Residue, then its C-alpha position, 0 to 999 in steps of 0.5 A: m386389289n390387295q387387302s391392305a387397300l381395303l383397310r387404308p387409313d382413310w374414310t372409306p365405307a369399309t373403315v366407317a363400317l369397322m369403326v361403327l361395329g367396333f363402337v357397338v361391340f366394345w367402345p375401345l375397338g371403335l375408338a382405336m379404328l377412329a384413331y387409325i382413320i385419322f392418324g394412320e398415315r401419319l404413323r406409317g410416315f413416322k415409323r418410315e422416318a424413325n427406321n430411316a433415322t436409326d438405320g443411318f445411325f447404326a449403319g457404320c457401327r459394330r458391337s465391340h467390347g460392349r460398346y458401338r465403335p465405328h469401323f469405317s475410315t474417313g479417308n484422312v489417316a491422321f484423323d483416323d489415328w487420332r480418333k482411334a487414340e481418343l477412343d482407346r483413351l476413353e475406353e481406358e477411362r471407362r475401365k478405370l471408372d468401372e474399377m472405381r465403382e467396383e471398389f466403391d460398391t465393395y466398400m459399401r457392402e463391408l460398410r453395411r455388413a459392419k453396421d448390421q453386425d454392430e446392430f445385431d451385437r447391440f441387440m444381443r447385448d440388450r437382450k442378454n442384459a434384459k434377461r439378466d435384470d428380469n428374473g422372469p417374464v414381465a406382464e405388462f398388462q395385469t388385470p385387477 
C-alpha cells in the first residue's frame, strides 16, 4: 500500500480527520482539505486532459526565429511547398510590421523630446521674464 492511497480525494477516515484537524488549527487548511476531497479527482483529470492537449499541440512544432514553425511533412509536396511559401510571406510581413513599429516608436520618442524641450524653453523664458519684471522677491502674504 503506497502513501498516495492514504490521501486519495475521497471521504476516507484519514481525509476527514485531516479536514477536521485543519479546521481546528487554521480554518483555510480545513477548507483546502474539503476542496481536495470534493474536487480532487476532477482536478487530476483536468490536469491530465490539459497536459494531453498541450502535448499534442506542441509535439509537431519547434522553435525557429522566435516563432513556432512546423517541421513535419504532410506527405503532399505541393501543399508543403505552398505552406512554406505562405509562412515565409507571413514572416516577411511580420518583419515589415516590426520595422514600421520601430520607426513609429522612434518618431514618438523624438516628438516627446521636442515637446519636452519646448516646455522647458517656455519655462526658462517665463522664469527669465518674471525675474526681469520683479526686481526682488514678491511677498504674497504680508502681515499688517
